[in-house]
C-alpha positions as CSV (number, residue, x, y, z in Angstrom):
1,X,94.4,-36.9,37.5
2,X,90.5,-37.1,37.7
3,X,88.8,-35.9,40.8
4,X,85.6,-37.7,40.9
5,X,82.8,-36.2,43.2
6,X,82.0,-39.4,45.3
7,X,78.4,-37.8,46.9
8,X,77.8,-38.7,43.0
9,X,78.7,-42.1,43.6
10,X,77.1,-43.0,47.3
11,X,73.3,-44.8,47.4
12,X,71.9,-44.2,50.8
13,X,68.6,-46.4,51.5
14,X,65.6,-44.5,52.5
15,X,65.4,-43.9,56.4
16,X,68.4,-46.1,56.8
17,X,70.2,-43.2,58.0
18,X,67.7,-42.8,61.1
19,X,68.1,-46.3,62.3
20,X,65.2,-47.8,60.3
21,X,65.6,-51.4,59.7
22,X,67.0,-52.0,56.2
23,X,64.7,-54.7,54.2
24,X,66.9,-56.4,52.2
25,X,64.8,-56.2,49.1
26,X,65.8,-52.9,49.1
27,X,69.3,-53.4,49.1
28,X,68.6,-55.4,46.1
29,X,66.9,-52.8,44.2
30,X,69.5,-50.3,44.9
31,X,72.6,-52.3,43.2
32,X,73.6,-51.1,39.7
33,X,76.1,-52.1,37.5
34,X,78.8,-49.8,39.5
35,X,78.2,-50.8,42.7
36,X,81.4,-52.2,44.4
37,X,80.6,-52.3,48.1
38,X,77.5,-52.4,50.3
39,X,78.2,-51.7,53.9
40,X,75.6,-51.3,56.6
41,X,75.8,-50.8,60.7
42,X,74.8,-54.1,62.3
43,X,73.8,-52.9,65.7
44,X,72.3,-49.4,66.5
45,X,73.7,-48.6,69.5
46,X,71.1,-45.6,69.7
47,X,67.9,-47.0,69.0
48,X,68.9,-50.7,69.1
49,X,67.6,-51.9,65.4
50,X,69.5,-55.3,64.3
51,X,70.0,-55.5,60.8
52,X,69.6,-58.7,58.8
53,X,72.9,-58.8,57.7
54,X,73.5,-62.1,57.1
55,X,70.9,-61.5,54.3
56,X,72.0,-58.5,52.9
57,X,75.5,-60.1,52.8
58,X,74.0,-63.1,50.9
59,X,72.9,-60.2,48.2
60,X,76.2,-59.3,48.4
61,X,77.5,-62.3,47.5
62,X,75.0,-63.2,44.8
63,X,76.0,-60.2,42.8
64,X,79.5,-60.4,43.5
65,X,80.1,-57.4,45.4
66,X,81.9,-56.7,49.0
67,X,80.1,-56.7,52.0
68,X,81.0,-54.9,55.1
69,X,79.4,-54.4,58.4
70,X,80.2,-52.4,61.2
71,X,79.6,-54.8,64.1
72,X,81.5,-52.5,66.9
73,X,77.9,-52.1,69.0
74,X,77.2,-55.8,68.9
75,X,80.0,-57.2,70.1
76,X,79.0,-58.4,74.1
77,X,75.7,-57.3,73.4
78,X,74.1,-59.9,70.9
79,X,75.7,-63.1,69.0
80,X,78.3,-62.1,66.8
81,X,79.9,-64.9,65.7
82,X,81.1,-63.9,62.2
83,X,81.1,-67.4,60.8
84,X,77.4,-67.7,61.4
85,X,76.1,-64.3,60.9
86,X,77.2,-65.1,57.2
87,X,76.9,-68.8,56.9
88,X,74.1,-68.6,54.9
89,X,75.6,-66.7,52.3
């Protein structure tokens, strides 16, 4: 059994941890041949940032990468119909 240091396999986008708006092009540039998953919070409950998940999902689809979003803070506050959020993918 091999132990892998997960911290070496995770890419964080600049300032995304602070709740800033994520530029989809930054996501595109961060993709490597090893990228398996893109995960992003839809709406930040502390600062109110709403991420462009439809555009980021489209980038993930173009590269064959699985996409995950945490939309728990979105439901009941902003439109969160999944089929509409990813329909442009």
